C-alpha positions as CSV (number, residue, x, y, z in Angstrom):
1,M,29.4,30.6,17.8
2,T,28.1,30.5,21.6
3,K,27.3,27.5,23.4
4,R,23.8,28.2,23.4
5,R,23.8,28.3,19.7
6,I,25.6,25.2,19.8
7,M,23.0,23.7,21.9
8,L,20.2,24.6,19.5
9,A,22.0,23.6,16.4
10,A,22.2,20.2,18.1
11,V,18.5,19.9,19.5
12,T,17.3,21.3,15.9
13,A,19.2,18.6,14.0
14,G,18.4,15.6,16.3
15,A,14.8,16.5,16.3
16,C,14.9,16.7,12.1
17,A,16.7,13.4,12.0
18,L,13.8,11.9,13.8
19,L,11.1,13.0,11.5
20,P,12.1,10.4,8.6
21,A,11.0,7.1,11.4
22,A,7.4,8.5,11.2
23,A,6.3,7.3,8.1
24,Q,3.2,8.8,6.3
25,A,0.5,6.4,5.5
26,H,-0.4,5.3,2.3
27,V,-3.4,3.5,0.6
28,S,-2.1,0.1,0.1
29,F,-3.5,-3.2,-0.8
30,H,-3.1,-6.6,1.6
31,P,-2.3,-9.2,0.5
32,N,0.3,-7.3,-2.4
33,A,2.1,-10.1,-4.1
34,I,-0.6,-12.3,-5.9
35,P,-0.3,-15.0,-8.6
36,Q,-1.2,-14.4,-12.2
37,G,-4.6,-14.7,-12.9
38,A,-5.8,-15.2,-9.3
39,Y,-9.2,-14.7,-8.0
40,V,-8.5,-13.2,-4.7
41,T,-9.7,-11.3,-2.2
42,V,-8.0,-8.1,-1.1
43,Y,-8.0,-5.4,1.7
44,V,-7.7,-1.9,0.4
45,R,-6.6,-0.1,3.3
46,V,-6.9,4.0,3.4
47,P,-5.9,6.3,6.0
48,N,-7.5,9.2,7.5
49,E,-4.8,11.7,7.9
50,V,-6.9,14.6,8.7
51,D,-8.1,15.8,12.0
52,H,-11.3,17.6,10.8
53,A,-12.9,15.4,8.8
54,T,-13.9,11.4,8.0
55,I,-13.6,9.3,5.3
56,S,-16.7,9.3,3.1
57,S,-15.8,7.7,-0.4
58,V,-12.8,5.6,-1.7
59,K,-12.8,5.0,-5.9
60,I,-10.4,2.8,-7.4
61,K,-9.5,2.6,-10.9
62,L,-8.9,-1.1,-12.2
63,P,-6.5,-2.1,-14.8
64,N,-7.4,-3.2,-18.0
65,G,-8.4,-7.4,-17.9
66,V,-10.0,-7.3,-14.8
67,L,-13.5,-9.6,-15.8
68,S,-14.8,-9.6,-12.0
69,A,-15.1,-7.4,-9.0
70,L,-17.2,-7.5,-5.8
71,G,-16.9,-5.7,-2.9
72,D,-17.9,-6.4,0.6
73,P,-18.7,-2.9,2.1
74,P,-18.5,-2.7,5.7
75,Q,-21.6,-1.4,7.7
76,G,-22.5,2.1,6.7
77,W,-20.6,1.9,3.4
78,S,-22.1,1.1,-0.1
79,F,-20.6,0.0,-3.6
80,K,-20.6,-0.4,-7.0
81,T,-18.5,-0.8,-10.2
82,K,-18.2,0.9,-13.6
83,T,-17.9,-1.3,-16.8
84,R,-17.0,-1.6,-20.4
85,K,-17.9,-3.7,-23.5
86,L,-14.8,-5.6,-24.5
87,A,-13.9,-5.6,-27.7
88,K,-14.1,-9.2,-28.0
89,P,-15.5,-11.5,-26.1
90,I,-13.8,-14.2,-23.5
91,K,-14.4,-17.5,-22.8
92,T,-13.8,-18.4,-19.4
93,D,-14.8,-21.6,-17.1
94,D,-17.9,-19.7,-16.0
95,G,-18.9,-18.9,-19.7
96,L,-18.4,-16.1,-22.1
97,V,-17.3,-12.5,-20.8
98,T,-18.2,-9.6,-22.5
99,T,-17.6,-6.5,-20.2
100,E,-14.6,-5.7,-18.0
101,V,-14.7,-3.7,-14.6
102,T,-13.0,-0.2,-14.8
103,E,-13.7,1.3,-11.6
104,V,-15.3,-0.1,-8.1
105,D,-16.5,2.7,-5.8
106,F,-17.0,2.7,-2.0
107,T,-19.1,5.5,-0.8
108,G,-20.9,6.6,2.0
109,G,-18.2,5.7,4.6
110,D,-17.8,7.6,8.1
111,T,-13.9,6.5,9.1
112,P,-12.9,8.9,11.8
113,P,-9.4,11.1,12.2
114,G,-6.4,8.5,13.1
115,Q,-8.2,5.5,11.5
116,F,-7.9,3.2,8.9
117,A,-11.1,2.2,6.1
118,N,-10.3,-1.7,5.3
119,L,-12.4,-2.1,2.3
120,P,-12.6,-5.8,1.0
121,L,-12.3,-6.1,-2.5
122,T,-12.6,-9.9,-4.6
123,L,-11.2,-9.6,-7.7
124,S,-9.9,-11.7,-11.0
125,L,-6.7,-10.3,-11.8
126,P,-5.4,-9.9,-15.5
127,D,-4.1,-12.4,-17.4
128,A,-2.2,-10.4,-19.4
129,A,-0.5,-9.3,-16.2
130,K,2.7,-11.3,-16.3
131,P,4.9,-12.8,-13.5
132,G,7.4,-10.1,-12.2
133,S,5.2,-7.0,-13.4
134,V,3.7,-4.5,-11.3
135,I,-0.1,-3.1,-11.6
136,S,-1.1,-0.1,-10.1
137,F,-4.6,1.0,-8.8
138,P,-4.9,4.8,-8.9
139,T,-7.2,5.8,-6.0
140,V,-9.6,8.9,-5.1
141,Q,-10.2,9.6,-1.8
142,T,-12.7,12.0,-0.7
143,Y,-13.6,13.3,2.9
144,S,-16.4,14.3,4.4
145,D,-15.6,18.1,4.4
146,G,-14.9,17.5,0.4
147,E,-11.4,17.7,0.3
148,V,-10.1,15.0,-2.3
149,V,-6.7,13.1,-2.7
150,H,-5.5,11.5,-5.3
151,W,-3.5,8.6,-4.9
152,I,-2.1,7.9,-8.2
153,D,2.0,9.1,-8.3
154,P,3.4,6.5,-10.1
155,S,6.2,5.7,-7.8
156,A,6.2,4.9,-4.0
157,E,9.0,7.9,-3.5
158,D,6.2,10.6,-4.2
159,E,3.6,12.2,-1.7
160,H,0.9,10.3,-3.0
161,P,2.0,7.1,-4.5
162,A,-0.9,4.8,-6.5
163,P,-1.4,1.5,-4.5
164,T,0.3,-1.7,-6.3
165,I,0.4,-5.4,-6.7
166,D,3.5,-7.5,-7.6
167,I,2.1,-10.3,-9.7
168,T,3.9,-13.7,-8.9
169,A,3.9,-16.9,-10.7
170,P,1.2,-19.2,-11.0
171,G,0.6,-21.7,-8.4
172,T,2.4,-19.5,-5.7
173,A,0.5,-18.3,-2.5
174,D,-1.0,-14.7,-1.9
175,L,1.7,-12.5,0.1
176,D,1.6,-9.7,2.0
177,V,5.0,-8.2,1.8
178,T,6.5,-4.6,3.4
179,G,8.2,-2.7,0.6
180,G,7.3,1.0,-0.7
181,D,4.7,3.0,1.1
182,A,2.2,1.7,-1.5
183,G,2.8,-1.8,-2.0
184,P,5.7,-4.4,-2.1
185,P,9.1,-3.9,-3.4
186,A,9.1,-3.2,-7.4
187,K,10.9,-6.4,-8.4
188,L,10.2,-9.6,-5.4
189,P,13.3,-11.4,-4.4
190,V,13.6,-14.7,-6.1
191,D,12.5,-16.8,-3.0
192,L,9.5,-15.1,-2.6
193,A,8.7,-14.4,-6.6
194,G,7.9,-18.4,-6.7
195,P,8.6,-20.7,-9.8
196,T,8.5,-19.9,-13.0
197,S,5.2,-19.1,-15.1
198,G,6.0,-22.5,-16.8
199,S,6.0,-24.4,-13.6
200,A,2.6,-26.3,-12.9
201,A,0.4,-24.7,-10.5
202,P,-0.7,-27.2,-7.7
203,S,-4.2,-28.3,-7.4
204,G,-6.7,-26.1,-5.8
205,S,-4.3,-22.5,-6.1
206,A,-5.7,-19.6,-7.1
207,A,-4.6,-20.4,-10.6
208,A,-6.8,-22.8,-10.9
209,G,-9.7,-20.6,-10.0
210,A,-10.2,-21.0,-6.3
211,P,-9.5,-18.3,-3.8
212,A,-6.1,-18.9,-2.1
213,T,-4.8,-18.5,1.3
214,V,-3.4,-15.3,2.7
215,T,-0.1,-16.1,3.5
216,H,1.4,-13.2,5.7
217,T,4.9,-12.8,5.3
218,I,7.2,-10.3,6.4
219,V,10.0,-8.8,4.7
220,K,13.0,-6.6,5.6
221,H,13.5,-3.8,3.4
222,E,15.8,-0.8,3.3
223,T,13.2,1.5,4.1
224,S,12.9,0.2,7.7
225,T,16.9,0.0,7.9
226,L,17.1,3.9,7.3
227,S,14.4,4.7,9.9
228,V,16.4,2.7,12.4
229,I,19.2,4.8,11.5
230,A,17.4,8.2,11.4
231,L,16.1,7.2,14.7
232,I,19.7,6.4,16.1
233,V,21.3,10.1,14.8
234,G,18.0,11.5,16.2
235,V,18.8,10.3,19.6
236,L,22.4,11.2,19.3
237,G,21.7,14.5,18.5
238,L,19.6,15.2,21.3
239,I,22.3,13.8,23.6
240,A,24.6,16.2,22.1
241,G,22.4,19.1,22.6
242,L,21.3,18.1,26.4
243,G,25.0,18.0,26.8
244,A,25.8,21.3,25.1
245,L,23.3,22.5,27.8
246,L,25.0,20.9,30.8
247,L,28.1,22.4,29.9
248,R,26.8,25.8,29.7
249,R,25.1,25.6,33.0
250,K,28.2,24.1,34.5
251,P,30.0,26.5,37.4
252,T,33.0,27.8,36.5
253,G,35.9,27.3,39.0
């Protein structure tokens, strides 16, 4: 193999190693680790990943058992819900509930390329979702040119994963935890999951029905480590390529 080919191979390897460091954006919820049965406000963050259109619609399918969902659409957006009748009415502190919310739709937006749509959504999480479980919110994103992206894949490793929320113990704080591209790790560390579900919830907590204060907690995750390693390997590859180029150009005695 000639020195020129060695140089090209080294530079190419370095450039390819850099690719994992530039993570693709995904639809995600913030906060994304929330106590069981909480009534909470989250922000649904939706990326515009094209350069030729704006985000015009975001439709989110809710898990079973969401009894209330309210939107606070940004300027230019509109909000509506889809509901269905419960097989058996549920008695709550606010009275008898006969329907559950199955879908929320944000439409009419105009989020430009390279930016995120941040859509506020206040909802009650299902009581049936136990601490330690993960619930997903399959999302359909539509662009102004008609292109549609289905964020419905079951795994964070897939190309278009559905955004998720981890359910923690009643009485814990709402957390914004880094992890998979669409949500926190599938199983939170014990120090973040909080007390067991049998522990008493403190007065004024989300479990008591009041919106909890969002506490932003950043947790290191193995994907970050892999990105750093990829960056280091990429830089070393580029250095090797440049060294090969200099050796090739060095005049012989």
